N, C-alpha and C positions, 0 to 999 in steps of 0.2 A: 505494502498500500504505501502511495506515496504521503511525503510530509509535507505540508503545503502553509509555506509562514509569509506575515506581512510585514516589512519595517516598515520602521517610522514615516520612511515618506513614500508610501503609498506599494513600494515595490513587490510585487509573488514572487517568492521564492516556490520553487519546487524541487524536495530533493529524493529520489530512489536508488536506495544504497542495495548493490551488487558486486559482490566479490568474488563473483566465479573468474572473472579471469581479471589480471593487471592491467586495465583501460576504464576510461572515463570520455565520460559524454557531457559537454557543455553548450546548450543550446538559448539560442537570446533571442526572445521574440516580441516583437511588435507589431502593435494588433494596427497595423497601418499598411495599405497597400491602395493596388489602383484607383480602390471603389473611391477612394478619400480626395480622390484628388477632382480637381476641377478640370472640362476641356482644355483650357491654355494649360494646366498642369500635368499633363497625359503625357506618364513616362519619369514624372520625377521618383517614386518612390522605388524605381528600379535604379535609379541614376543613385542616391542616394546608399543604394548595395553598394551599388559597385565604389561608392568613394570612403566607403566608413574603412576599410584597410587601409588605403593608402596616408597612412602616416596618424599620429597624434604628438601632444608635446614630449612625450616620452620615448615613441618610438619613429624615427625615420619614415618617411617614405623607403614602401621597399624590405623593411627589417619587419614589420607584422608578420610575415609569408615566410619569411626566411627560419624566422627563431621556431614558429611552429612547428616547419621542417625540419628544423636543429634538434626539434623536441622527439621526434616523430611523427608526428600529426598530420591532420589534414584539417583545412579550414577551407568554408566554403559560405553561400550563401545562398535566398532563394527568396523570389517574393511573387507574391499571388495578387488574387484582390484585394484580401480581406488581413492580408499579414505578410509580415519581413521578417526572417530566422536566416540565423548567424550563427553557426553550430562551430566547434575543434573535437574532434574524436584523437583522441592520444591515450598513449600509455601512462599509468596514472602515478606513476612519478615523475614525471615532469606534469602536474596535475595545478602545480601554484604558477606555473609558465604559462597554461593556459588561460587559468580562471587572470590574473593580471592584465593577460591581452586584452580576450574576449569582454573585459567591465573596463577597460578604459579604451578602448575601442568605441562601444555603446555608447559611453558619454560626451568624451573628449576627440571628435574627430575635427581632422585639421582643414578638409575640405581647400587645401592648397588649390589655386587659381590652375596655376601650369600645367597640375595634375586634374582638373576638371576638364581642361582644353583636351592632353591626350586621352582621358576614358570620353569623353562626347565622342571624338574616331572611332574607339571602341565600339561606344553603341550603337554606331551608327552600321558599322560593319556587322555586329549583331544581327539586327534590324534588316541589311540585303542578305548575310548568310538564311534566314528565316523563308524570305522572299523564295529559296528555292528548294524548298523541301513542303513535297505538295500535301504532307500531313500535315503541316504546321498551318498552310495554307485553307484550306480547307477545313481545319477548326477556326480558326481565327473568321474564316465567311461566317461561319455559321452567328459564333456567337454575335460579330455587328448584325444578324440577318433579325436573330432572334430576339436580340434583348436592346436595339436599337438604340433610344437615346437613353439607356439607364447604363449605370457606372460601368458593368459589367460588358457592355456592347464594344470594349475600346481596350486594344491589346492593352497587356501591363507591362509592353516595354514602349509605349509609346509611338510617336511618328517623328520620322526627319525632320520637322518644320517647329514640335514641341520640343523634342533633345537640344536641338542649334540653340533654341534658344533662353536656356536656363542659364542662369550668373551663378556666381557663388552667393551673392546675397539673397537670391530665390531658394537655394538648395539648405541654407542655414536656417531659415526662414521658418521653411517646412520640418524642419530635423527640429527646431525646437519648439514650434508646437507637435507635435508626433510624439517625440523622443522623451517623452517624462514618465518618470518611475508609477503614474499609475494606470498608465498603458502601455506596460512592457510586462512581461515572467517573464524569470532565469530559471532554467532545468538543468540540474544536473544527476545524473545517473552516472552507475558502475560502482568502481573503488574507491570510496573514500570515510569517513565518520562522519556522522553527521551535524553534530552537534559544531565541532570546529571547521567543518565548512560554511553554517551557519556562518556565525564568529568573521572567518574572512570575507566574506559576501555584503555582510553590515561592515566590513568596515573599508570594501572597496567602495560602495555605493556613499560612505558619509557624507560625501559633498555637494553629491545631488539633493536637490529641499526640494517637499512633495510641491505640485502640482497639480492643479484637475484636470481630471484626464479630461480630455476635446472629444467634444458630440459627434458623433457619428449620426449619420440622417439614415436612421434606420428606416423612416417611415418609408424614404426612396428605395433603401435596401429592396426591404421584404415584398413591397408592392410588385406584384408578377410582373412581367413584359407584357405588353397590350402586343398580344400574336392578333390580329384577325382578320379568321382563315387562315386554310392551308396556304403555303405560299413556299413556292420552290424557287433555287438562285440556280443557274448553271454560267458558270467562264471555263476558261481555256486557259491552258500554260506548254511551255516546250515539256510534255510529260510523256512517259511509255505508255502507262496504264490509267484507270481512271477509280477519283476516291471521293466517295461521297459521306457524310454526316447528315441523319434525322435527326432534331428535337425539339423536346418534350419540355413544356413547364411541370417542374413539381416544386412542393415547399423547399425551405430554409434547411439546414441543417437537424435544428434542436425537433424540428415538427415529427411527429409519433409516424409519419408516412415514408421520412427517411430509409428504414428499416426494413419496412415494406418494400420501396423498392429497389434496394440492395440485393434483396432474396429475387427479386423479380429479374434486377438484373444476371444474377446467375444462374439462374433457370433458364433464361433463351441463350446467352451467351456464353457463361462462366465456367466451359470446359468440355472437353471431348464429347461428352454425351449429352450438352446442353441441345434446344431446339435449333435453334438457328444453324451451328456448327453440323447439327447430323440432318437438318431438313435441304439446308438452302448450300452449306457447301461440298456436305458429305454425299448425299444423293441425289440432288440436282443440280450438280459444277457449276454452280452460276458466279460463284466467288472464292478468289484468292486467299481472302480474309474474312471474318466479321467480328465485330465485338459492337460488347455494350456496355455501359458503366453510366452511375448516377453523380453528379457533379451537384454539390452539394453543400453550398460558402455560409456566411452567416445571410446572404438574405433570397433572392429567391433563385432554385435549380432547375436543370436540365437535363435531363436524360435523354441519350443521347447512344443511337442504332448510328452504329459505319460500318463500310466494309471497302475491299479494294479489290477492282473488278475489271474485267474489259466492256467498254461502252455500250457494245452492243446486245447485253446482255442486262442494262439497268433495268428496263423495265417490267421484265420477266423476277427479276431482283424485288423492287418496291413490291411488288404483285403477292410475292413469299414473303418478302417480310409482312401485309397488314394480313393475309394471311393466317401466320401465326401469330401476328396480334389478336384477332378474331376469337381465334380462339382460345385466348385468355381473358376476352370480356365474356364467352360465354358458357366454359365449362369450365370447372376447378381442376386445377396440375391435382397429379397423388401426390399420396402422404408420401410416398419413396422421394418424390422429386422435391419437394418440401424439405424432406430428411436431409436430401445430403446438400440443398442451401445450405441449413443449416450447418450441418457440421463443416463443410467447407470455409465457412465466414468464421469460424469459433477457429479453426484450425489456423487461420490469419492472424489471431489473435496473441496463440503458442507462435508460431516464425516471428513475430515481428518481435519478442522479447529476446530473437536469439543476439541480437548486438546492444551493447549499449546505444549506439547510436539509432539504432533502430527504434527504439524502447521510447529514447528520449525525442525524437522526435514523430513517435507518435502520440505523446503527450504534449506537444506543441501542436500539432494540426487541430488536436480537441481544443486546448484551450484558450486558438487564435477563432473560437466561433465561439465558444462557452464557456464562462467563467466558473466551470464546477471540474476539478481534475480528478475526479472519480464519474464524468459521463462516460464515460467508458463503461461501467458496470450496466447503468441506463437502458444504453443502445445494446449491451447484447443480451438483456433484458426483452429488450422490444423484441428481439432476434427470436428469444425462444417464445414467444406469446404469439407472434406470427402463426395465421389459421390458411387453410387454404382459399375462405370467406374473404379472409383479408384481402390474399391477394388477388382473386377476382376483383375486388371491391375498388381498390388499384387501378388498375389496368385500364377495368370503365373509364374511372374520373379520370387519371394524365393520359392515357397513351391514344388519345383523341383527337382527330385529324386535324380539328379546328383549333387544335394548342400547338401544332407541329410546323414548324418551319422546318427548310430544306436546304443542302447546297450541294451539284456536285460541280467536282472541278477536273474538266476529260480534255485530251492532248487537245492540240490547236488542228482545227477543223473538222471534229467530232461533230457531230447533230446530236445534240439531244431533246427528245419532244416531249417541255416540260407540260404541256398541257395533258398527254395523254400520265403523263405520270398525276399531274396530282389528281388524274381521273378514279386512278386505282385506288390512291389514298381516301379520298370521297365516298371511293366503295367499296369497302374492305371484301374480302369473299366469306364469307360463314360457312367453316368444314365442324360436322359432326364427333362432337369430345369420343371417345373410347378411353504416487512415489517420495519416498525420502531422498532428501537434495544433497550433493556433496560438492565442497568447493575444491578438493583438489587438480593441482590440473594432472587432466588425463592423460596415459601413456598407451603407446603403442607394440603391439603385439603382434607379430611377424611368423608364422604358420607355412611354410611348405608342404605343401599339399601333396598325394600320392601323385597325383597325375602330373602334377609338375605346377600349378597354377601357385602363386605365390598369393597368401592371403593375408591380410592388414586388421588389425582388429582391435580401435581404441575405445572401450568400453567409457562411457559419460551419463550418469543419471541426472545430469542437472535441470535437462528436460523431456518432457514423454514423447520425445521426436528418436529417427533412425533415420540415419544418411547411407547412401551407398554408392559409388563408383565404381563400376568394371572396364578395363581399357585394356586398347592389343597395339601393336602396329600396325599402320595402314593408313587410312586419311591421304590428299594427296602425296605425300610422297611414295607413296607404291602407287598412285597411277601411272597410264601412258596419255596417249594421244587418240587412244584408240578406246579408251573409257572411263577419260576425263570427264567427272560427274557421277559418277557411282558411287561414292562412299556420303554423299551428299543424302541422294539417291536410295541410299539403303538406310541412311537416319531417316529419313521420311517416313518410311515404309515399314522399316520394323515392329514397329508398335501396331502394326493396321491388321494383325492374323499372324492365331497359333495356330496347331492342328484341331485343337478342338474351344479354338474361342476368334468371334469373327472383331470386327474393328468398335463395334460400339459394345458390346460385351466386353471388352479391354477398358474403356473410356467408363462403362459403370462402372467397374471395379476399381479404375485410380479413382475416380470421386469419392466410391466407398469409403476410401480406409484416407480421406483429405488428405492426399497428396499429389506426389507427380509420378511419372516414367515417360524417362526422353532420353530415345536414343541421340549421339552427340557423333561428329567426324570431326579435323581440322587437319595441320597439315602434316603431320604424323600419326594420327590416332584413330581410332575409331570404336565405340563404347554403349555403355547404357548405363543411366543417371535413375534412381529413384531414392524418391526421399517421402518418409508419412511418419504417423502419428506411431507409438509404440505397442498401444492396444490392439492396432492393427497388422502385427508383423505377420500372422502366419498368411493370412487375406494377401498383403501387399510382396511377399519371398515367395506365396506360388506363382507368382505372374510375372514377378521378376525373374525368375527359370524357369517359366513356362516360354516366356518371351525370346529368353537369350539361348536357349537349348534346341526350341518345335516352330523358330518364324515359318511362315509359310506364304509368304510377301503374294498376299490374293492380287489374281491379276486387274481386277476392279479398284483395289484400290490404290497398286502398283501403276496403274494409267492415270488417277485422277494425284497421284503425287506429279508423275510428271510434270500432268500439265502447269500446276502452281511450280514448278523447278522451272519450267521456261518461259512461265509469266515474269518469276523471279531477276533467270539471264537476261529479257529485256526489262525490266527496272532498272537495274545494273547502269542503264544508261544515265537515271538521273538522282544517281548518289555519287556526285562529282569528285568530294572525297576520296570516296573507295576507287574512281574511275582512273583517279590519278596515281594511287596507290598500285594498283594493278596495272599501265604501263609501266611502272619505276619494275615491276618483282617479272615484268616479262621479258624487259630489254633485260634486266639484270642480270638474268637466271636462264634465258637462252630456250633450249631443246629441254635443260632439268623440272621435272614438276613442280615444283616450285614457282613456276612462271608459269602455270598455268591457274585458269580462276576454280575456287573451289565447287562453285556452283557447276564445271563444268561448262560443254557450249549444244548449245541448240539441236548442231547433227546427230553428233554420239548420245547424249542424253535420250531421244528418239528413237535412236535404237535399242535400249538398254531394255530388257525381257527379264520377268522376275526369275525366273532357273541361271541367266546373270546373276543378280543381286545374290538369292539361295546361294551356290558357288563359289561365290568371293566372300561372304558372311562365313562363311563354313572355313577357310583356309584361313582368312586373316583372325578366328576364334581360337587359336590351337593352346589352351591351357596350359600350357608350356612357355607360353608368348605374355600371358596373360596377367594382370594384378587385378584384385578385389581386393578394395578397401571397404568394410564396414566400420562406423563412427556413430555412437548414441546408444539409446538408454534398453541394451538386450542384456542376457549373460553370454561370455565369451566361449564356456564348455560348449553352451547349448549350438551355440551358433559356428563352431567348429564341425559336429559332428552335423552339421543340416548339411552345411559346405561338403562334408566328406562324403554324404550322399548323393549329391547330384553326377560324382564320376566328369566326365570328358565332357568338356562343354563342345571346342570344334571341332570337323570333319575334313578327310580330304586331305590332299597332297599341304605342306606350310606353304602359305603365301610369301611370292617373293618380290623382292625389291626391286624396280628395275634400277642400273646402275648407268646413271647418265651422269657424264662429267660439266661442273661447270665451268660457261666458257671464262675465261681471260682476258679480260680489254684488258687492250693497249694502249687508250684514248677514253677521255669524258665522251661520255654518251649520251646525248638527248631526244628526246621523247615530246613531240608534244600535240593537242588535241583538243581542237577545235569544237568548244556546243555551245550553238547562239542561243539568242533569247533568256539566259542565264547573266546574273552578276557581279558574280564573283571568281577572280580564279582561284583556280587550287596548286600549291606547288608540291612538289615531293624533289631531296633530293638525298641522295645517301652513296653509302658503300658494300660490298660484301661483307658480311660479319662475321658470328664464330657459332660455333657445338656447343650442346649441352656441354658437352664434358670437358669443354677446352677449361685450361687455367685460368682462361682471361674473364670467369663468368662471373665473377664478382665485379673484378675492376671493370669494366662496361656496363653492370648493373648500377654503380655508384655514377661510372662518368655519363650516363642518362640522366642520374636523377639531376647531376648538377646542371645540366641544361632543360633539363622538366620542372614542372608544378609553378603553381605562383610566384618559387622564390629564387626559381632556376634562371638559367640567363637569357633562355632564349627572351622569354615574355617579361623580364626586367627590361632589356634592353630591344627587342622588337615589337613590343607590344607596348608596355609602359613608356617609354622614351620615345620611340618612335613612333608607333602610333599606324604599322602597319597592316594590325590584323584582330579581331577577337580573337578566333581562336590560333594558337602556335603552340607546336608541340615537337617530343622527338619522340623516336618509336625505336627501343632495341623490341628485334626477334630474333631468338634463339631459336635451334631447330638441329635435328638431327645429323643434317648434313649444315654446311653452312648457313645461317641467317643473314641476317641485315639491319644496319645501321642507316636511320635515315631523320628528318629533320623534314616539316611539315608545317603547312602555313595556308590560311583563304585569307586572301587581300585582293583590294579593287586592282582591277585590271590594269589603273593607268601604272600601279607600284609596284607591275610582279618584276622588272631590274633591279629596283633597288630594294627588295623584300629576297630575292634574288644575293644580291651581292652582299648584304647582313650575315642571311644565313651563313653563306660562307667566311666572311667574317669572324663568326663567332667560334663557329668549327676551326679557324685557324687558331684564336685563341689556345683554343683546348691542343692543339700539336702544337706549337712555341711555349706555351707557358705552366707553370705549376698551379693548381690552382689553391686559392688560398686555404688557407687552412679550415677558416669559419665555412667555408664552402663545402670541405668534405666531411669536416664533421653535420652540417644541415641534412647533406642527404644519405651518409651512415644512420643518420639516428629518428630520419619520415622512414629508410629503408626498413630498419627494424620496428620501427613503431608501426608501420603500414602494416608489417606482416603479422603484429601481436594480433590489433584489430581485425585482420583477415581468417585467423584462425580461431575464433569466435563462434562463426558459421562451419557446421558438423560439414556441408558438402563442399567450402572450400578447403577442410579438414580433408575428406576423404579425397580430392582431388589430386590433393600436394602430395602428399603420400601414394596415390599411385602412380603419378608422372614419375617425379624424382625414381621410384623403381623401374619405372619401366624405359624413360632414360638413361639406366647403369646410373645415373649419379648415390643413389640409396636413399634410405630413412634420416641419416643421419645429416643430411643435406637441408631437411626440415626441419630438424631439433638444432643444430648447431650453424640454421642460419642469420643467426643475430651475432654470434658468434665469428665468423665468415666476413659478413660485412667491415664488421666494427675493425676487422684487421684490413682493411686495401690501405695502402697508404698514397699519398699526391705523387709520388715517383711512378707508382703501377696505372696509374689513371692517366698520368701523361704517356707510359709506353704503348699503353692499349690506346689511344689515342693517334701513336705516332703509326700505329699496325694497323688499327684500320680506316682511319681516314683517310685513303690515300686517290686526294684529287685529283692525278693524273688519269683516275679511274673509276671518278665518279658516276651517277646514273642521276642523272636530271626530267624529271619529270613534269610536263603543266599544261591542266587544263581550262581552257579561259576562252571567253564568248566568243 
């Protein structure tokens, strides 16, 4: 239970003690967002979020991110309609550092005029970047269409005109109005002593005086948008697929019906066995993706049905959606569906508590729209009390044509008959209805099974959940030009059928154990993951091993998945940053498999058949090369016996990985791609890298971190000082074969040459100079701290052990990661930079309008 305190100045403090891991999360919630702005102020809340970490009297510009990352932490922030949240997640031994930084930043930002000018350019780049994202565009257009002049109708980030108009005085005035103790909540979750933490917080905020809480225009916020009849907006963009959103007016978060609509969303599209997923995607093959969700803020909410498809299927899709809505109006859902939806929402509550950052963020979300730190309990009581009759009543009251707005975004030149679609919405068709906890750090037990399988067990009873990861060698590295894309297609189809279960039965079983079962593939591996509540262990493990040992790859399901993969291949042209990285890899690796696309090529994917998938997976899944890691709430002795009884997994001759040499480039290589109709240029510059087993592994990790992050060189120089980009990063990709090291930036097309020169300059500094001691320390502490944060999640833990064993690094590479990072020297970083940053062999990829 959270401890809630109020300081003399009106600041609310929420403390949640949790000693499971030596980590801590600080969240500063300010109850101000874009809904508090006037039209002229649109985007100012988000602008202040950007500026808050740009220096205080105690921390000069750039120092805040450096200090946090030097303490092994993550620092970030986000702005929504009703709130702005600033947070730091870090190892608890540095709690005093994190507390001092966040409490200072939230009270004493400098709003330096020069920094303001630079950050304005960064935000303008962020706006332009969002225009190139069709998912973002369709969502933003829906909110503008549905909410109109309501505050939620404006984009949170603002407009170019308003962002350019902001001055230091306007930011300071807005900050002074809203950033007052009575309008703020400070949340701490993790490894600390509450009494001491409260004393420290009282001292940190002692100089900030009480001010009356600023007035929110609740009448304006809670007044539903005036949707006058069904209306659909059609727009076009330079994209490959069609995106749509339908929005229905629903109440605000604290209304009783919020829980009911969340349950309806689960039933409609909350899992593989949900109604829209089964009928519209799986059976009718109308969409590549379909989803629903309730957006329930402090003010009037919106229930959204959205998807991704081809434009010629738009009318049939809308018709099918309204048929399903009509069923919800006229016939009760089954008790089984309702129970499954409740179970999935209850399980979310458990999964959120897996990390201190997740739990702190949950409290911030609830407290942004309520004044009750325990409102979550009320919400889940509503969930449990909801009946099938409540669902039918809510569907009838809210999922109505006259309360709906819609946006359809299609490729340019694609006709859409909105009048036909409106008729379908207004005339929906009806169909007949037919345990004890421990704070001790868990230890890994490694067992070599008789089959050769390496089994890793990490018993941990902190939460009633279990995570499993199994992987074997495969992935892109094992493909050829003749079967490129087979691993991705297997990962899509593996969970769609076994000898005794069809796709629907598998989906229903997954929902029944309130977890997940997903196949995956990457550059080096292929495998299967599962997560479940521990009281559902028998059911979950039965399904996991059935899918692993007896996949049937049903022809119909494979064809459906091929269709989705082919659409995804086509849609890659809309993901410009990914496109830049593909051309970089293709040029760098030549005929080596790492130069191919993970999704494959259309011609090859079209030729793949179920027998190809079954044969490949059977050969890849040899127990002697596989690693299975299980972490969570189980009995190790029982688990060993259970796995032993499963016997050998794979069949057929062992999969052979093609041995293709990586080309040695004798001069710099440049590849330029033109994508008209876009607003940003995307640049990737990089070099051939190292293998997982290389002794340079840890020096490269540290080198990458010195360049990356908010306190890294690239961010400080190219974004903060030169205002070249909203996004700039470095990327270290290790591999079983040599990986790559690359730098990426998204920038204005007019700044391409400047950006490339700046990227080369920063990389050249790494080659010619020793890094500063404080840079080395910051990078090391960040890598150590982020590793501790990552290890909170059992899914991350199982993945780390699985892949480290599979790649030949061994379990000690997980356990000794902090020690090995801390041992890296400045000289080793310089040596690694000189070895890998070969400018005479660089590869440069540019995608621009």
